[in-house]
N, C-alpha and C positions, 0 to 999 in steps of 0.2 A: 728785202726782208721785212721792212716796215709794213708794206702792203700785206704781206702774208700774215703777220701777227695782228694787224688791224682786222683783217677778214676773220681770222680765228676768234678774236675777241667778240666780234659782231655775231658770229654764228653761235658762240657759246651763250651769249646773252639771249639770243632768240630761242635757243633750246631751253634755257632756264625759264624764260617767260612762258613758253609753251607748256613745259612740265608743270609749272605753278598753276596755270589755267586748267590743265587736265585734272590735276589733283583736286582743285576746287570744284570743278564740274562733277567729278566722280563722287566726292563727298556729298554734294547736293543730291545727286542721283541715289546714292546709297541710303541717305537719310529718308528720302521720299518712299523708297520701296523696302525699307528694312523689315517691316512686318508683313510684307506682301510676297516675300519669296525671292529677294534679291540673291540669296544663296544659290538659286537655280542657275545663275549665270557664272558662279564660281566653279561649279562642278555639275554641269547639266547631265553628264553621263550617269550620275548617281540616281537620276530621276526619270530615266528613259521609260521605265516600265509602268510608271504611275500616270495614267491618263488624266486624272484631275489636275495634276501639276503641269501637264503640257499646255492646258488651256491658260493657266496662270502665266506660264513662261511666255506664251504668245501675246498675251495681254500686255505684259510688261515690255516685251520686245517692240511692240508696235506703238508705244506711247511716244509723244513728241520728245520727252526728256531723253529716252533711250536712243532714238534715232539721231538726235542732235549730238549726243555724246559719242556714238559710234562714228558719225560723219567726221567729227573733229579728230578722232583717233587716226583717221586715214588721210588727213590733209597732207 
């Protein structure tokens, strides 16, 4: 039982560390793109008909900050 609880504690700490890192990275990303249309990522379906926003969406999507954040999300 001791091994089980030790493993559970270790996993919980790893998850907390990961969540803290993701929150920090998201805040950094959000601050960088706040005035550039980061809301496009919160509800992209609201902007599907607006061609000029699709270009902004793709521009933000292809930045190093966005690709790094998305890559960390799927580790």
